[in-house]
GUGU-870605 format. One line per 4 residues: their letters; for each residue x, y, z of C-alpha. Coordinates in nm, 3 decimals, decimal comma. Each point is the difference from the previous one (the first is absolute). Layout:
<nodes>
a> X:Y:Z; ...
</nodes>
This chain:
<nodes>
mksv> 0,000:0,000:0,000; 0,232:0,271:-0,126; -0,278:0,259:0,016; -0,058:-0,060:0,372
friy> 0,376:0,007:0,071; 0,023:0,328:-0,187; -0,263:0,153:0,226; 0,184:-0,137:0,305
rryv> 0,330:0,145:-0,123; -0,165:0,335:-0,063; -0,141:-0,005:0,354; 0,344:-0,076:0,154
imac> 0,165:0,277:-0,201; -0,265:0,250:0,106; 0,044:-0,102:0,365; 0,379:0,049:-0,021
llvv> -0,041:0,337:-0,170; -0,246:0,097:0,269; 0,251:-0,081:0,277; 0,285:0,185:-0,177
fvvc> -0,219:0,301:-0,062; -0,114:0,022:0,362; 0,360:-0,032:0,127; 0,117:0,277:-0,233
inla> -0,285:0,225:0,110; 0,089:-0,061:0,366; 0,368:0,076:-0,057; -0,085:0,317:-0,186
vwag> -0,238:0,119:0,273; 0,249:-0,088:0,276; 0,285:0,184:-0,173; -0,222:0,303:-0,054
yvfs> -0,100:-0,003:0,366; 0,360:-0,024:0,123; 0,118:0,281:-0,224; -0,296:0,215:0,099
iagq> 0,083:-0,047:0,370; 0,366:0,083:-0,063; -0,088:0,313:-0,195; -0,253:0,099:0,261
rege> 0,261:-0,027:0,276; 0,246:0,203:-0,199; -0,257:0,272:-0,049; -0,118:0,018:0,360
qngg> 0,052:0,329:0,178; -0,103:-0,110:0,350; 0,052:-0,324:0,187; 0,177:-0,315:-0,102
mpir> 0,368:-0,077:-0,057; 0,149:0,214:-0,278; 0,120:-0,197:-0,296; 0,179:0,281:-0,164
mrky> 0,347:0,011:0,139; 0,009:0,375:-0,046; -0,186:0,049:0,333; 0,261:-0,197:0,191
hlva> 0,272:0,200:-0,170; -0,164:0,329:0,094; -0,031:-0,101:0,365; 0,364:-0,112:0,006
adla> 0,105:0,326:-0,159; -0,192:0,202:0,261; 0,164:-0,185:0,288; 0,323:0,187:0,081
rdge> 0,265:-0,031:0,267; 0,039:0,290:0,240; 0,311:-0,064:0,204; -0,042:-0,326:0,184
ayvl> -0,375:-0,011:-0,066; -0,227:-0,040:-0,303; -0,282:0,237:-0,088; -0,300:-0,073:-0,231
getg> -0,146:0,301:-0,170; -0,367:0,080:-0,032; -0,001:-0,113:-0,363; 0,108:-0,347:0,099
kail> -0,255:-0,015:0,281; -0,273:0,108:-0,240; 0,096:-0,275:-0,243; -0,012:-0,256:0,280
resn> -0,344:0,112:0,108; -0,128:-0,004:-0,357; 0,141:-0,352:-0,041; -0,182:-0,113:0,317
cvfl> 0,329:-0,078:0,177; -0,029:-0,027:0,378; 0,369:0,003:0,080; 0,347:0,040:-0,152
llld> 0,328:-0,146:0,129; 0,356:0,060:-0,110; 0,248:-0,278:0,079; 0,374:0,031:-0,028
gtgt> 0,240:-0,272:-0,110; -0,020:-0,174:0,338; -0,381:-0,007:0,009; -0,026:0,277:0,260
vvfd> -0,294:0,237:-0,030; 0,165:0,342:-0,052; -0,321:0,180:-0,096; -0,369:-0,069:0,039
wqkp> -0,327:0,169:-0,082; -0,304:-0,110:0,201; 0,172:-0,319:0,107; -0,254:-0,227:0,177
agfp> 0,059:-0,078:0,364; 0,180:-0,322:0,069; 0,223:0,012:-0,303; 0,363:-0,088:0,078
grfs> 0,276:0,251:-0,059; 0,208:-0,247:-0,196; -0,083:-0,279:-0,247; 0,214:-0,295:-0,089
agqi> 0,081:-0,097:-0,356; -0,248:-0,290:0,023; -0,278:0,231:0,121; 0,071:0,242:-0,280
gafs> -0,014:-0,278:-0,260; -0,326:-0,132:0,149; -0,196:0,324:0,015; 0,126:0,115:-0,338
kwyl> -0,164:-0,311:-0,140; -0,300:-0,032:0,229; -0,107:0,209:0,302; 0,155:0,205:0,278
mdyp> -0,193:-0,081:0,317; -0,319:-0,047:-0,208; 0,058:0,324:-0,192; 0,040:-0,036:-0,377
vavw> 0,316:0,192:-0,097; 0,199:0,105:-0,304; 0,375:0,064:0,002; 0,207:0,250:-0,195
ryge> 0,377:0,042:-0,008; 0,130:0,318:0,160; 0,359:0,103:-0,072; 0,273:-0,262:0,004
egll> -0,109:-0,199:0,306; -0,330:0,145:0,115; -0,344:-0,162:-0,046; -0,336:0,181:0,008
vfgy> -0,292:-0,204:0,133; -0,346:0,124:-0,100; -0,272:-0,141:0,225; -0,370:-0,029:-0,086
pkds> -0,306:-0,073:0,216; -0,057:-0,350:0,126; -0,246:-0,211:-0,203; 0,020:0,246:-0,284
mvry> 0,203:-0,228:-0,228; 0,063:-0,370:-0,055; 0,348:-0,108:-0,097; 0,064:-0,341:-0,156
ntvw> 0,309:0,036:-0,211; -0,190:0,278:-0,173; -0,156:0,295:0,170; -0,376:0,043:-0,012
rked> -0,227:0,239:0,173; -0,264:-0,170:0,212; -0,272:0,182:-0,192; 0,146:-0,135:-0,324
lqgm> 0,004:-0,356:0,135; -0,360:0,025:0,122; -0,098:0,139:-0,337; 0,179:-0,290:-0,165
lqyi> -0,207:-0,252:0,197; -0,312:0,179:-0,110; 0,118:-0,008:-0,358; 0,073:-0,373:0,029
gifi> -0,370:-0,055:0,078; -0,090:0,221:-0,294; 0,244:-0,197:-0,218; -0,166:-0,328:0,100
qfni> -0,345:0,133:-0,085; 0,133:0,148:-0,321; 0,161:-0,332:-0,095; -0,325:-0,188:0,066
llvl> -0,197:0,244:-0,212; 0,266:-0,005:-0,270; 0,010:-0,380:-0,011; -0,380:-0,020:-0,008
alaf> -0,019:0,262:-0,275; 0,261:-0,180:-0,209; -0,160:-0,337:0,069; -0,337:0,134:-0,114
ffgy> 0,164:0,155:-0,305; 0,180:-0,317:-0,106; -0,305:-0,207:0,095; -0,219:0,221:-0,217
qlyr> 0,242:-0,043:-0,289; -0,018:-0,377:0,042; -0,380:0,024:0,032; -0,016:0,192:-0,328
slkp> 0,199:-0,276:-0,165; -0,210:-0,282:0,149; -0,341:0,168:-0,040; -0,031:-0,079:-0,374
vgeg> 0,102:-0,358:0,076; -0,276:-0,030:0,262; -0,252:0,155:-0,237; 0,115:-0,243:-0,268
idal> -0,053:-0,295:0,234; -0,352:0,125:0,080; -0,072:0,037:-0,371; 0,128:-0,351:-0,073
segk> -0,217:-0,142:0,280; -0,301:0,164:-0,167; 0,091:-0,140:-0,339; 0,104:0,336:-0,147
aval> 0,294:0,060:-0,232; 0,314:0,160:0,148; 0,253:0,219:-0,179; 0,248:0,150:0,248
rekg> 0,291:0,230:-0,084; 0,315:-0,205:0,045; 0,225:0,234:0,198; 0,134:0,062:0,349
vtqe> 0,098:-0,243:0,272; -0,303:-0,218:-0,080; 0,080:-0,016:-0,369; 0,049:-0,378:0,002
lrrk> -0,325:-0,058:0,190; -0,191:0,222:-0,242; 0,146:-0,182:-0,296; -0,104:-0,336:0,147
mnqt> -0,351:0,130:0,070; -0,034:0,128:-0,356; 0,107:-0,342:-0,128; -0,249:-0,170:0,233
srll> -0,276:0,232:-0,116; 0,070:-0,075:-0,365; 0,013:-0,373:0,072; -0,330:0,008:0,191
erqq> -0,158:0,206:-0,277; 0,104:-0,257:-0,260; -0,125:-0,283:0,219; -0,330:0,180:0,054
kelt> -0,045:0,042:-0,373; 0,075:-0,368:-0,054; -0,245:-0,098:0,273; -0,265:0,228:-0,145
rrdt> 0,044:-0,147:-0,346; -0,007:-0,353:0,142; -0,310:0,067:0,211; -0,175:0,165:-0,293
arte> 0,081:-0,295:-0,222; -0,117:-0,241:0,270; -0,328:0,186:0,050; -0,065:0,023:-0,374
wiag> 0,085:-0,369:-0,044; -0,238:-0,108:0,277; -0,275:0,222:-0,138; 0,060:-0,134:-0,352
vshd> 0,002:-0,364:0,109; -0,314:0,054:0,208; -0,173:0,153:-0,298; 0,115:-0,272:-0,240
irtp> -0,109:-0,282:0,234; -0,351:0,134:0,048; -0,121:-0,089:-0,352; 0,111:-0,367:-0,010
lsli> -0,102:-0,041:0,364; -0,348:0,130:-0,082; -0,022:-0,253:-0,283; 0,105:-0,282:0,234
vgya> -0,258:0,105:0,258; -0,269:0,029:-0,268; 0,067:-0,340:-0,154; 0,034:-0,164:0,342
deia> -0,331:0,152:0,108; -0,164:-0,121:-0,322; 0,132:-0,354:0,048; -0,095:-0,004:0,369
sdre> -0,357:0,107:-0,092; -0,039:-0,255:-0,284; -0,225:-0,278:0,129; 0,096:-0,228:-0,287
ekqe> 0,359:-0,018:0,116; 0,116:-0,261:0,245; -0,002:0,089:0,370; 0,376:-0,046:0,019
vrqk> 0,057:0,242:-0,287; -0,234:0,257:0,151; 0,179:-0,023:0,337; 0,334:0,055:-0,169
aewi> -0,143:0,300:-0,186; -0,131:0,138:0,331; 0,344:-0,047:0,151; 0,158:0,181:-0,296
rtqs> -0,245:0,287:0,040; 0,066:0,024:0,375; 0,377:0,000:-0,041; -0,030:0,253:-0,283
fvik> -0,172:0,236:0,240; 0,286:-0,057:0,244; 0,253:0,083:-0,274; -0,200:0,307:-0,092
klie> 0,000:0,118:0,359; 0,376:-0,062:0,034; 0,063:0,203:-0,314; -0,215:0,281:0,133
dlnl> 0,188:-0,011:0,333; 0,333:0,002:-0,181; -0,098:0,298:-0,209; -0,145:0,183:0,300
tskl> 0,299:-0,060:0,230; 0,234:0,122:-0,274; -0,199:0,323:-0,036; -0,019:0,047:0,377
tyrv> 0,374:-0,063:0,040; 0,094:0,270:-0,251; -0,289:0,230:0,096; -0,156:0,006:-0,343
qplr> -0,337:-0,114:0,129; -0,204:0,315:0,075; -0,222:0,006:0,307; -0,357:0,052:-0,118
rqdy> -0,130:0,171:0,310; -0,365:-0,011:0,093; -0,200:0,026:0,322; -0,111:-0,315:0,181
vpav> -0,124:-0,118:0,338; 0,223:-0,281:0,136; -0,280:-0,215:0,146; -0,214:0,026:-0,314
wlrs> 0,297:-0,077:-0,223; 0,092:-0,310:0,204; -0,355:-0,138:-0,011; -0,044:0,059:-0,372
tvtg> 0,335:-0,164:-0,082; -0,073:-0,311:0,208; -0,355:-0,024:-0,140; 0,126:0,027:-0,355
mvns> 0,255:-0,278:0,053; -0,263:-0,227:0,157; -0,251:0,064:-0,280; 0,260:-0,058:-0,272
geip> 0,109:-0,328:0,152; 0,354:0,121:0,085; -0,082:-0,093:0,358; -0,159:-0,346:-0,013
esce> -0,271:-0,124:0,228; 0,253:-0,215:0,185; 0,152:0,319:0,142; -0,181:0,193:0,271
velq> 0,065:0,377:0,007; -0,060:0,220:0,304; 0,031:0,379:-0,018; 0,075:0,203:0,315
tetv> 0,021:0,378:-0,034; 0,002:0,284:0,252; -0,304:0,228:-0,002; 0,211:0,307:-0,071
leqr> 0,098:-0,144:-0,339; -0,367:0,013:-0,105; 0,019:0,379:-0,009; 0,366:0,073:-0,074
hmtg> 0,061:0,132:-0,350; 0,335:-0,080:-0,163; 0,171:0,082:-0,328; 0,209:-0,251:-0,194
dvql> 0,021:-0,235:-0,296; -0,293:-0,232:0,068; 0,090:-0,231:-0,289; 0,349:-0,060:0,137
ltra> -0,129:-0,048:0,354; -0,259:-0,246:-0,130; 0,277:-0,191:-0,179; 0,198:-0,018:0,325
lqnl> -0,298:-0,136:0,195; -0,083:-0,249:-0,278; 0,360:-0,127:0,008; -0,013:-0,053:0,377
lgns> -0,337:-0,177:-0,006; 0,094:-0,201:-0,309; 0,323:-0,103:0,172; -0,200:-0,151:0,288
vrhn> -0,235:-0,179:-0,241; 0,280:-0,130:-0,222; 0,215:-0,141:0,281; -0,295:-0,165:0,175
pggc> -0,167:-0,209:-0,273; -0,206:-0,194:0,252; -0,160:0,321:0,128; 0,072:0,224:0,299
rivl> -0,139:0,274:0,216; 0,109:0,351:-0,100; -0,034:0,297:0,237; 0,032:0,349:-0,152
taka> 0,061:0,264:0,269; 0,014:0,377:-0,048; 0,103:0,262:0,259; 0,034:0,378:-0,004
aeeg> 0,354:0,140:0,012; 0,168:0,338:-0,007; -0,049:0,166:-0,339; -0,181:-0,309:-0,132
fcfs> -0,080:-0,360:0,092; 0,147:-0,350:-0,008; -0,151:-0,336:-0,087; 0,112:-0,359:0,044
vrds> -0,080:-0,341:-0,151; 0,028:-0,298:0,232; -0,086:-0,357:-0,093; -0,007:-0,332:0,180
gngi> 0,268:-0,152:-0,223; 0,372:-0,046:0,058; 0,088:0,363:-0,071; 0,269:0,153:-0,217
pkni> 0,339:-0,176:0,026; 0,283:0,173:0,185; 0,228:0,028:-0,304; -0,267:0,189:-0,194
reil> -0,059:0,235:0,295; 0,374:0,071:0,019; 0,016:0,075:-0,371; -0,285:0,251:0,020
qded> 0,144:0,168:0,310; 0,363:0,003:-0,117; 0,048:0,079:-0,367; 0,378:-0,058:0,028
afip> -0,075:-0,368:0,060; -0,226:-0,021:-0,301; 0,222:-0,228:-0,214; 0,271:-0,184:0,194
keka> 0,258:-0,125:-0,247; 0,021:-0,346:0,146; -0,382:-0,033:-0,012; -0,077:0,189:-0,319
drrp> -0,143:-0,309:-0,168; -0,234:-0,062:0,296; -0,137:0,352:0,043; -0,360:-0,011:0,130
hvmg> -0,279:0,167:-0,191; -0,093:0,334:0,165; -0,139:0,196:-0,293; -0,351:0,040:0,143
llvv> 0,116:0,112:0,346; 0,266:0,223:-0,155; -0,271:0,182:-0,194; -0,197:0,042:0,325
rqia> 0,301:0,151:0,173; 0,068:0,237:-0,291; -0,361:0,116:-0,008; 0,010:0,061:0,376
cahg> 0,324:0,199:-0,033; -0,148:0,203:-0,284; -0,276:0,101:0,244; 0,243:0,096:0,276
gnlw> -0,038:-0,328:0,190; 0,171:-0,335:0,031; -0,048:-0,375:0,037; 0,088:-0,218:0,299
feee> -0,079:-0,340:0,145; -0,130:-0,135:0,330; -0,081:-0,343:0,149; 0,284:-0,175:-0,185
grqv> -0,126:0,119:-0,336; -0,364:-0,099:0,049; -0,104:0,367:0,012; 0,111:0,262:-0,253
wvsv> -0,044:0,370:0,085; -0,011:0,285:-0,250; -0,005:0,369:0,097; -0,139:0,271:-0,228
knqk> 0,018:0,378:0,037; -0,207:0,273:-0,157; 0,141:0,101:-0,338; -0,131:0,352:-0,060
eegw> 0,339:0,131:-0,117; 0,159:-0,090:-0,329; 0,313:-0,213:-0,005; 0,119:-0,335:0,127
rlg> 0,074:-0,111:0,351; 0,228:-0,299:-0,018; 0,086:-0,207:0,305
</nodes>
């Protein structure tokens, strides 16, 4: 799946670029912050340790020796005050304090070399200090207020460090927002690339043609989908041509068989009615006529199921009352001899069906009921008791045919309920005959209903819905 790996590779590259970009942004912001703090400290007029060495030089220049003592002029004192210095010490080469300005109480008069090295790097009795060379051996010590600065190899003001901690929180929030924004951006770019693919899949699932532009990270997927669409389109055309040819062939064969079959029935009827013929000949003629009617019915079922399968059989809608329709159909079959006297028929209908008005194809529904009743008669040649039950249902009604025979075999029920098991390859030569029940199921589906079995196949149920709207409802 090179196309999927390409998307994965694109995702990894985008993730790496995202990390690099965020790191660069952080470094740039951090450098800008540090330089801004340094420039701000250089430009300060009050408070803080002076960075510009010129201030230290001016103070050293204003400190002069007068005899054995040192004197700091007002200019130097003003600079110290402006720089927020709290004291100033001058040490000679031995570490002795030879001059001080506002020296805090408790300070020693002499510092060792180790003490000088320590406070020049860190603190002098908790005071942050800065040192400046004075003359050949002297050392100026500028002291600043306690807790005003933090010294860790580099010198920071406490306010700057607190501000840095605040900025770290801002940086974290900024990074989260930046990562989310970039993730949404890259995700949207990937979504734009995958959206046509998703739409193409939806179109293929609906049987529509797909023609996607083959570009971007999903180029390979789009190309495969276009190929699949063209393949399915060709297959659909082949299936359509095959189904059309099959339907036309069945219709043509049905039409061609009717004429010779009518002749066979006519001659058989003539022979069976001829009193001069032998009884054996007349019985054979009667048998021929009976089986011819069976063949005729099978041909009609074959033609009808073909039309129902490919939806070329229009529904001739008309109003009917379910209870009245059931009674008239059963009465007609009894009067015509389709239900012999050896079979007892009982009709049970709910009262509400006497007044409910429905719309549907009465001829098709009648054919479905005739198939069910005829199935009971045909498979019980010695006679049986048939119970026809009808009940009201949501948006329509349902009816069932139950007889006292052995019921419909399990393999036939499975075929009608699972079309995938219709023709098992290993049993193709022993496929049971289900044409009549298949037509019943198709007629029920065309009316928004279905067919199912109860009592181990001894009772067949059919549901029917009102068909006021045009169009098919296939189950």
